[in-house]
C-alpha positions as CSV (number, residue, x, y, z in Angstrom):
1,X,-94.6,-110.3,-103.3
2,X,-91.2,-110.1,-105.3
3,X,-90.2,-113.0,-107.5
4,X,-88.4,-115.9,-106.3
5,X,-84.6,-116.2,-107.5
6,X,-82.8,-119.4,-107.8
7,X,-79.2,-120.2,-107.5
8,X,-77.2,-123.1,-107.4
9,X,-74.6,-124.1,-104.7
10,X,-72.1,-127.3,-104.9
11,X,-72.1,-129.4,-102.0
12,X,-68.5,-130.0,-100.8
13,X,-69.0,-132.8,-98.3
14,X,-71.0,-135.8,-98.9
15,X,-71.3,-135.6,-102.9
16,X,-70.8,-133.1,-105.6
17,X,-74.2,-132.7,-106.5
18,X,-75.6,-129.0,-107.0
19,X,-78.2,-128.0,-104.5
20,X,-80.8,-125.6,-105.6
21,X,-82.0,-123.1,-102.8
22,X,-84.6,-120.5,-103.6
23,X,-83.9,-117.0,-102.3
24,X,-86.6,-114.1,-102.3
25,X,-84.3,-111.7,-103.3
26,X,-83.1,-110.1,-106.5
27,X,-79.8,-111.2,-108.0
28,X,-76.8,-110.2,-106.2
29,X,-75.1,-108.4,-108.9
30,X,-78.2,-106.4,-109.4
31,X,-78.5,-105.1,-105.7
32,X,-78.4,-101.3,-105.9
33,X,-75.6,-101.3,-102.9
34,X,-73.3,-103.5,-105.0
35,X,-74.2,-101.8,-108.1
36,X,-73.1,-98.5,-106.7
37,X,-69.9,-100.0,-104.9
38,X,-69.0,-101.2,-108.5
39,X,-69.5,-97.8,-110.1
40,X,-67.5,-96.2,-107.4
41,X,-64.6,-98.5,-107.8
42,X,-64.4,-98.3,-111.4
43,X,-64.4,-94.4,-111.0
44,X,-61.9,-94.3,-108.0
45,X,-59.5,-96.8,-110.2
46,X,-59.0,-93.6,-112.4
47,X,-57.9,-91.6,-109.9
48,X,-56.1,-93.6,-107.3
49,X,-52.5,-93.7,-109.3
50,X,-52.4,-89.7,-109.2
51,X,-53.3,-89.7,-105.5
52,X,-50.4,-92.1,-104.8
53,X,-48.0,-90.2,-106.8
54,X,-48.7,-87.3,-104.4
55,X,-48.7,-89.5,-101.2
56,X,-52.5,-89.1,-100.6
57,X,-55.0,-92.1,-99.6
58,X,-58.5,-91.2,-101.1
59,X,-59.9,-90.3,-97.5
60,X,-57.1,-87.7,-97.1
61,X,-58.1,-86.4,-100.8
62,X,-61.6,-86.3,-99.7
63,X,-60.9,-84.2,-96.5
64,X,-58.4,-81.7,-98.3
65,X,-61.3,-81.3,-101.1
66,X,-63.8,-80.8,-98.4
67,X,-61.7,-78.2,-96.4
68,X,-60.8,-76.3,-99.8
69,X,-64.4,-75.4,-100.0
70,X,-64.8,-73.7,-96.6
71,X,-62.8,-71.1,-94.3
72,X,-63.2,-73.6,-91.3
73,X,-65.3,-76.3,-90.3
74,X,-65.9,-78.3,-86.8
75,X,-64.5,-81.8,-87.0
76,X,-67.8,-83.3,-86.1
77,X,-69.4,-81.7,-89.4
78,X,-66.4,-82.5,-91.5
79,X,-66.9,-86.3,-90.4
80,X,-70.7,-86.0,-91.8
81,X,-69.7,-84.2,-95.0
82,X,-66.7,-86.5,-95.9
83,X,-68.5,-89.7,-94.8
84,X,-65.9,-90.7,-92.2
85,X,-66.3,-92.2,-89.2
86,X,-64.7,-90.2,-86.1
87,X,-62.0,-92.7,-85.2
88,X,-60.7,-92.7,-88.8
89,X,-61.1,-89.0,-89.2
90,X,-59.2,-88.2,-86.0
91,X,-56.1,-90.5,-87.2
92,X,-56.4,-89.0,-91.0
93,X,-56.5,-85.2,-89.2
94,X,-53.4,-86.1,-87.2
95,X,-51.5,-87.5,-90.3
96,X,-52.5,-84.3,-92.3
97,X,-51.5,-81.8,-89.7
98,X,-48.0,-83.7,-89.4
99,X,-47.5,-83.0,-93.0
100,X,-48.8,-79.6,-92.3
101,X,-51.6,-79.9,-95.0
102,X,-54.3,-78.6,-92.3
103,X,-54.6,-76.4,-89.3
104,X,-56.4,-77.5,-86.2
105,X,-58.0,-75.2,-83.6
106,X,-60.6,-75.2,-80.7
107,X,-63.8,-73.5,-81.3
108,X,-64.1,-70.1,-79.7
109,X,-67.9,-70.6,-78.6
110,X,-67.1,-74.2,-77.3
111,X,-63.6,-75.2,-76.3
112,X,-64.5,-78.7,-76.5
113,X,-65.0,-78.6,-80.3
114,X,-62.2,-78.8,-83.0
115,X,-62.2,-76.6,-85.8
116,X,-60.1,-77.5,-88.9
117,X,-59.1,-75.6,-92.1
118,X,-57.1,-76.3,-94.9
119,X,-53.1,-74.7,-94.6
120,X,-51.7,-72.9,-97.5
121,X,-49.4,-76.1,-98.1
122,X,-52.6,-77.7,-98.4
123,X,-54.0,-75.6,-100.9
124,X,-50.7,-75.9,-102.9
125,X,-51.0,-79.6,-102.8
126,X,-54.6,-79.2,-104.3
127,X,-53.4,-76.8,-107.0
128,X,-50.8,-79.5,-107.9
129,X,-53.2,-82.5,-108.1
130,X,-55.8,-80.3,-109.8
131,X,-54.9,-80.8,-113.4
132,X,-54.6,-84.4,-113.4
133,X,-57.8,-84.6,-111.4
134,X,-59.7,-82.3,-114.0
135,X,-57.8,-84.3,-116.9
136,X,-59.5,-87.6,-115.5
137,X,-62.7,-86.2,-115.1
138,X,-62.6,-84.9,-118.8
139,X,-61.6,-88.4,-119.6
140,X,-64.7,-89.6,-117.9
141,X,-67.0,-87.2,-119.4
142,X,-65.6,-87.8,-122.9
143,X,-66.3,-91.7,-122.7
144,X,-69.7,-91.6,-120.9
145,X,-70.8,-88.2,-122.2
146,X,-71.4,-85.0,-120.7
147,X,-75.1,-85.2,-120.6
148,X,-75.4,-88.7,-119.2
149,X,-72.7,-87.7,-116.5
150,X,-74.9,-84.8,-115.5
151,X,-77.9,-87.1,-115.8
152,X,-76.3,-89.6,-113.4
153,X,-75.4,-87.2,-111.0
154,X,-78.9,-85.6,-110.7
155,X,-80.4,-89.2,-110.4
156,X,-77.8,-90.0,-107.6
157,X,-78.7,-86.5,-105.8
158,X,-82.7,-87.3,-106.2
159,X,-82.0,-90.9,-104.8
160,X,-80.1,-89.2,-101.9
161,X,-82.9,-86.7,-101.5
162,X,-85.6,-89.4,-101.6
163,X,-83.9,-91.6,-99.0
164,X,-82.6,-89.0,-96.5
165,X,-84.5,-89.5,-93.2
166,X,-86.0,-92.5,-94.1
167,X,-85.7,-94.9,-91.3
168,X,-84.5,-98.4,-92.2
169,X,-87.3,-100.7,-93.5
170,X,-88.1,-103.7,-91.5
171,X,-90.7,-105.3,-93.3
172,X,-90.4,-109.0,-92.1
173,X,-89.1,-109.7,-88.6
174,X,-86.1,-112.0,-88.3
175,X,-86.6,-115.6,-86.9
176,X,-87.5,-115.5,-83.1
177,X,-88.1,-111.9,-83.1
178,X,-91.8,-110.5,-82.4
């Protein structure tokens, strides 16, 4: 079994003696989800000022970028590729449609399904943001290294591929479960 980690917790009531509690988990700062979140945050910190200057949120930019790479896409597929939940996507699409950055219509094959595409105004906005975005990528590449960045992207893709389709692992039942 894995190693047991120790951390200290200060007791607030009844004394100020530190308590030691054993936790059979890796250190919180070394957990893969936290490492990925920290890396995402430091990367997005580079892009947010530019997006704000153009009145865009990260999620709106993700949608516009996804739409710029296709002629049109069903809303459910857009949610999947942009990693957004349906209710959030619905609100974001409404806002982008009000700004005339996207166009919506119903699918010819199934009138219950919505299809979305980027508008000419949306493409012009991407063209406006693109130089700054590419300059940020260039700065990241220069600082981190082109080879290392390519290797990182390849490693992340390999991680994603290796875990795709894997069901959540439930090795030990929770207390009270059988």
